[in-house]
C-alpha positions, -999 to 999 in steps of 0.1 A, spaced: 136 116 730 172 125 740 179 138 773 203 166 780 234 162 803 238 188 827 272 201 811 256 208 777 229 228 797 257 249 815 274 249 778 241 265 762 236 289 795 273 302 788 266 304 749 238 328 760 260 348 787 294 348 775 317 357 802 299 347 835 320 316 839 333 326 870 296 341 886 279 311 881 260 308 913 260 273 931 222 273 931 220 274 892 243 244 890 220 227 910 190 236 892 208 226 857 214 192 874 179 185 888 162 180 855 190 159 842 188 139 872 155 130 875 156 125 835 181 98 838 164 86 872 135 76 850 153 54 827 156 17 832 192 -2 838 207 -33 825 223 -45 859 236 -79 850 243 -102 821 250 -139 833 254 -172 813 230 -197 825 253 -230 823 228 -248 839 203 -246 809 202 -276 785 207 -247 755 233 -217 754 214 -191 775 221 -156 786 198 -136 814 202 -99 809 190 -85 843 172 -50 846 165 -23 877 127 -23 864 106 -44 841 125 -52 808 116 -32 778 106 -50 746 140 -61 729 142 -50 692 170 -78 679 188 -85 644 214 -108 629 246 -102 608 269 -123 590 305 -122 583 311 -120 610 280 -142 628 267 -116 655 232 -114 670 222 -76 682 199 -67 709 187 -34 713 171 -21 750 155 10 743 154 35 774 180 17 789 212 25 808 243 3 808 251 -1 846 269 -31 843 303 -16 851 317 -34 817 318 -30 780 331 -63 773 321 -95 786 345 -124 781 317 -151 777 333 -177 755 313 -212 755 290 -229 734 280 -205 706 290 -175 723 323 -158 716 319 -126 738 292 -102 747 299 -65 737 277 -38 757 276 -2 741 252 27 757 242 53 731 218 78 740 186 66 759 195 28 748 221 0 754 231 -23 726 242 -56 732 266 -72 704 270 -109 710 295 -127 688 287 -161 677 307 -189 663 281 -196 634 245 -192 622 222 -196 656 185 -197 659 173 -178 690 144 -164 714 140 -142 736 116 -142 769 105 -124 800 116 -147 829 99 -139 864 109 -107 880 129 -80 859 151 -108 834 149 -114 801 161 -147 787 179 -153 754 179 -189 745 205 -197 715 206 -230 689 224 -240 665 209 -228 628 187 -252 618 174 -264 651 149 -235 667 153 -227 701 118 -239 712 118 -268 688 101 -256 661 110 -269 625 129 -246 606 116 -258 572 85 -241 582 98 -207 582 82 -185 556 77 -151 547 42 -138 557 38 -108 544 60 -82 525 51 -43 525 64 -8 515 60 28 529 72 61 534 84 73 563 82 105 581 119 117 566 112 104 531 131 75 536 116 41 520 106 15 546 107 -22 532 88 -43 560 95 -81 561 72 -99 582 88 -135 593 68 -166 608 101 -172 631 118 -138 647 152 -161 646 152 -161 614 188 -154 598 184 -122 579 216 -110 553 217 -76 543 244 -68 516 248 -35 495 258 -36 457 260 -6 438 224 6 436 211 -20 450 208 -37 481 202 -75 486 183 -90 515 187 -126 519 165 -147 543 180 -180 546 158 -212 549 128 -193 544 102 -196 516 85 -170 502 47 -178 493 40 -173 455 15 -144 458 47 -122 473 69 -134 445 67 -103 424 82 -68 416 69 -38 433 73 -3 415 74 24 442 89 51 424 56 70 426 61 70 468 91 98 464 117 80 483 151 67 472 135 32 465 129 23 429 116 -10 430 112 -41 455 117 -78 437 109 -104 458 122 -142 444 130 -176 457 168 -191 454 167 -230 462 154 -225 501 159 -187 507 143 -156 499 161 -130 481 145 -97 483 167 -70 457 159 -32 468 170 -12 439 175 27 444 167 55 423 201 73 432 226 77 460 217 65 493 222 52 531 210 23 547 199 8 580 184 -25 588 167 -34 622 141 -61 635 115 -58 662 103 -95 671 92 -105 634 90 -72 619 122 -71 597 128 -37 583 149 -22 558 156 14 553 166 32 528 174 70 533 186 102 513 224 105 522 234 134 546 239 172 535 276 177 524 292 189 552 278 150 566 291 130 539 320 106 533 348 134 539 385 124 514 413 124 532 441 150 527 454 129 503 421 133 484 417 97 476 408 79 507 370 81 518 356 73 551 329 47 550 327 39 592 297 43 609 289 75 622 293 88 658 293 121 678 319 133 700 317 163 722 344 164 752 363 191 761 400 186 779 394 149 776 428 123 774 439 111 744 440 78 757 401 76 768 388 90 737 407 64 723 389 37 746 352 53 737 365 45 695 371 11 706 341 4 724 322 18 694 337 0 666 347 -34 686 378 -33 671 410 -38 697 432 -6 699 463 -10 714 478 25 726 520 31 734 525 41 769 542 72 753 508 85 741 497 114 765 481 147 761 445 162 763 421 174 735 391 192 731 370 184 704 330 186 689 319 161 662 288 153 651 279 126 630 313 118 615 326 83 604 345 69 631 374 65 605 376 100 601 375 109 637 401 86 645 426 101 619 416 136 633 428 125 668 456 110 655 468 140 633 462 163 659 482 147 685 512 140 663 504 100 665 499 69 641 487 38 638 490 4 620 461 -19 615 462 -57 612 429 -75 610 408 -65 639 438 -48 662 451 -14 657 482 0 671 483 35 680 519 52 690 533 87 683 548 84 646 583 86 653 580 59 677 560 39 651 585 54 622 615 41 643 601 8 653 594 -3 615 630 9 610 642 -11 634 623 -43 618 636 -39 585 671 -33 597 666 -67 618 651 -84 584 680 -73 566 705 -86 589 684 -115 592 682 -121 555 724 -114 554 729 -143 579 701 -166 567 716 -198 550 713 -201 514 696 -231 496 705 -243 462 676 -258 438 667 -266 404 641 -252 388 630 -274 352 613 -247 330 583 -263 309 580 -233 284 602 -203 291 639 -207 280 664 -208 307 686 -182 295 662 -153 289 650 -165 325 686 -163 339 688 -126 325 655 -118 342 665 -132 377 698 -114 376 685 -81 363 699 -80 329 668 -91 306 665 -77 271 689 -85 253 683 -122 246 667 -137 216 631 -151 224 635 -175 196 666 -193 205 701 -184 196 735 -194 191 744 -217 223 778 -205 227 768 -171 228 738 -177 247 767 -196 273 788 -163 271 759 -144 285 750 -166 311 782 -164 322 787 -130 324 756 -124 340 762 -148 366 796 -132 375 772 -101 376 749 -116 402 768 -99 436 749 -65 428 717 -81 411 706 -48 399 667 -50 391 668 -88 394 645 -107 415 679 -127 434 692 -110 465 727 -99 470 738 -131 480 720 -149 454 732 -163 421 716 -185 391 731 -206 361 711 -218 332 717 -253 318 705 -248 283 705 -286 277 681 -294 299 664 -259 302 667 -258 338 682 -229 360 701 -235 390 691 -213 418 710 -204 451 698 -177 474 677 -176 507 648 -197 512 624 -164 515 636 -151 485 638 -186 467 600 -188 474 590 -154 459 612 -166 428 594 -196 423 560 -174 426 573 -154 398 579 -184 377 549 -200 380 533 -169 363 559 -164 338 567 -200 330 532 -205 311 527 -217 274 525 -187 249 493 -185 229 494 -191 191 476 -170 164 472 -184 126 471 -155 103 456 -165 71 451 -138 39 438 -134 11 453 -115 -24 424 -116 -54 432 -102 -85 404 -97 -111 405 -82 -144 379 -80 -169 387 -72 -207 370 -62 -235 378 -48 -268 364 -49 -302 372 -34 -336 357 -27 -370 374 -19 -406 375 -16 -440 393 -22 -475 377 -6 -505 393 -4 -540 397 -20 -577 407 -54 -587 416 -73 -623 385 -90 -635 372 -109 -671 337 -113 -682 327 -151 -691 298 -151 -715 293 -187 -709 284 -181 -673 276 -149 -671 297 -140 -640 329 -120 -637 353 -146 -621 387 -137 -612 417 -150 -622 437 -171 -597 410 -182 -577 383 -164 -552 381 -128 -550 396 -114 -519 419 -89 -501 455 -91 -514 450 -119 -544 471 -120 -570 456 -115 -604 465 -125 -644 462 -92 -662 471 -108 -698 438 -126 -720 441 -150 -747 417 -166 -768 424 -198 -746 415 -180 -717 433 -164 -687 473 -172 -690 499 -170 -663 514 -140 -669 533 -112 -647 503 -110 -615 493 -76 -600 481 -68 -572 451 -55 -556 453 -14 -556 427 0 -524 415 33 -523 403 31 -486 430 6 -469 416 9 -428 416 -32 -419 418 -44 -384 451 -50 -376 447 -87 -364 414 -96 -380 398 -126 -368 372 -127 -393 361 -109 -422 337 -110 -452 347 -96 -491 318 -87 -514 321 -77 -550 299 -49 -558 305 -40 -594 332 -36 -623 344 -6 -641 359 -21 -676 384 -47 -664 386 -39 -631 362 -49 -601 351 -28 -576 356 -47 -544 348 -43 -505 361 -63 -474 352 -57 -439 373 -70 -410 359 -71 -375 379 -87 -341 365 -88 -307 380 -99 -274 362 -104 -242 383 -120 -211 378 -124 -176 404 -137 -153 405 -142 -113 441 -147 -96 440 -158 -57 465 -166 -37 462 -176 1 492 -175 26 488 -189 57 514 -187 86 512 -202 124 532 -180 151 530 -176 187 521 -143 208 546 -113 200 570 -132 176 573 -121 141 570 -147 116 577 -146 78 559 -171 47 576 -170 10 567 -186 -21 581 -176 -56 607 -179 -84 639 -164 -88 645 -147 -128 676 -150 -144 689 -121 -163 727 -114 -179 748 -88 -159 775 -75 -179 808 -62 -161 834 -38 -181 834 -29 -218 851 -45 -248 873 -73 -245 872 -69 -207 836 -71 -204 825 -103 -186 789 -118 -187 776 -134 -156 743 -151 -147 723 -133 -118 690 -138 -103 659 -119 -94 630 -130 -69 594 -125 -78 576 -140 -46 545 -139 -27 555 -131 9 540 -123 42 556 -108 73 536 -107 107 539 -101 140 507 -104 163 500 -95 198 469 -108 216 451 -83 237 431 -98 272 402 -91 252 407 -117 231 416 -92 200 446 -90 180 467 -66 169 488 -75 135 521 -54 122 518 -69 87 542 -66 58 529 -84 25 541 -85 -7 535 -102 -43 556 -100 -74 549 -115 -104 573 -114 -140 557 -89 -167 569 -92 -200 545 -69 -215 559 -38 -208 593 -38 -231 592 -61 -254 619 -88 -253 625 -80 -213 611 -97 -183 600 -72 -156 584 -75 -121 551 -61 -108 548 -58 -75 520 -50 -49 525 -44 -14 509 -32 18 524 -25 48 497 -17 80 491 -24 116 456 -32 124 434 -42 155 410 -73 144 385 -91 166 395 -133 167 384 -151 135 372 -119 118 382 -112 85 393 -75 74 398 -60 43 433 -51 44 431 -31 9 424 -26 -20 432 -7 -57 406 -9 -86 416 2 -121 394 8 -149 408 18 -187 384 31 -211 394 41 -245 376 48 -283 398 52 -312 386 63 -350 402 64 -379 388 78 -412 395 95 -444 387 130 -442 354 143 -453 341 109 -463 343 92 -430 322 121 -418 292 114 -443 260 97 -430 256 60 -436 282 61 -462 310 72 -440 313 39 -425 329 26 -458 358 51 -451 367 47 -413 382 23 -389 366 24 -350 385 5 -322 369 3 -286 381 -10 -255 371 -16 -217 399 -27 -192 392 -33 -154 414 -48 -124 409 -49 -90 432 -61 -64 418 -67 -28 438 -79 2 418 -101 30 434 -109 64 421 -135 92 433 -140 124 421 -170 144 438 -173 182 448 -209 184 440 -222 221 440 -259 211 464 -267 181 443 -284 156 456 -277 124 443 -308 107 407 -289 100 426 -261 83 
């Protein structure tokens, strides 16, 4: 229970009776002080902390005014600290820091808060410890290196007796870990929504190696999972939302407390810039007209940091802060007093803002003067992958005009000379005002002359820039598939000359077999057919297939000397073709690449007219060309700027002339490594159905087929373009 101080009692009275500060009787002040004095007299007191140098192990002796209280202890890591809490005890040592630095101890910090005193012992490493009550009012703390128990117990025998969970009286979740050895080192770390408890060199029984679902307890804790990791035990506490944590130990019982975060007025407060969050341990300050230097000393004692205050820091302030992060309280104090701080490691310098600004300006001017007077150092740096000309432009601040793939040596030398002449200013470059840089293209080296500090910075930058550029293989496939089908049916129907032979009882055609377009001898003699003037067949219906691949002729009767003839013709074409082109190219990251293959078609070009006309032969390209610029992203994907073109000669457009059929795609795509992407495609289909017929007769059922010609065609063409990038970490093109 917290005891109200005398000043707080007086203030409480004045709040109830304002305006009576000058009328307070002496007896009232004495009456207000009496309860406080008696309450404080009832508290125990820590009078001294001594280092027992005669002990075989490192030992601290804590002496009290009365019977020592039961000390609560726990260990911290990074840095290694041992914390002892003495409840109901005041700090009567007269010092807040004891500079003990011997053996395992690096110092003892004493902090009084409320009705307890905390001793924070800085350690040089992990330790085993034991607290024992000696004769009288003394508690002895014995320390031994970790792995060697203070009382001789074997650390391998350490284990966890029990892991329990319960709900606190304020709704907090309490994870209780009962240890067999109170000197066991326990490390508690927070990672997002999890609190990880590492119990060093301690085994967990198999019955306790389990997952506890405690969400029904209505606390911020959702699960508690215990597991064995080598010689350590790990306990992972998962929260159900935002939380604040604390850990403390009483003898063998180590408790991790997970509680709801404080209300918004006590939550982490962003700074005026809206970016910084204060995460320091919370404290309460209630002072009136206190010296600034004194309040800074209180914060130093609370945090254990080293605070150096300038002699120019003066003035008093009044403040009342309740449960505020200490770093936020420090910012408030500094801003209200016009102060500023600079922190390095665990040392904080506090001084007026103008003084710190003037001091930093003086330091910068001093560094600048040293830089101007520092001797110049010359060094030749041999580059492995980068171009010496490009690095020279980068150092002198003229980067951006070079060709990454190389260029004319004379032009590069001229640019290098110009860059070297401008290094007096070195605008935007890495060189100092006195530094110079010159590239040697022959050895791909760069000669740098500058101060040693600036030269070290340049070499650190070159270590990051002079690295091999990753390469990409881009493979594309162009697939052109076509499927054609056509079917034609035609008919010829008419009369032809013929003669009846009674010996064979057949109609025989003069001049050979019956067929369309055959010649006939129209003159008959007693000896048979003669070789008179030949005549051509006459067709009543002449609708043959234009290019017949097959036909059949029939003689279906005669009319006098004329043979009634019928000939059917048909043509059917069914074809499939597939053309595949697969250009591949390897290039560096962000470097353009081009691959091309094809032919040049000659053609005549006429200039002038008449007698002045001149004929020359010119050529037109018909090529397969791939232009690509890849960019490798940090997550190993590839952005590609692609221009793909395929040209083929085509002599079907204009008879006797050659045209060029072009298929081209230009695009920018993002593709995963070694993933194939359909870059584009065109699908064409052409259907046709034509009928040539004799009017009226061609429309007759069944018989009408003798008076018409039908033609059907179905043509399909499809173009597909595939692209596949592959990042080459180790060049191995043989397998390709």
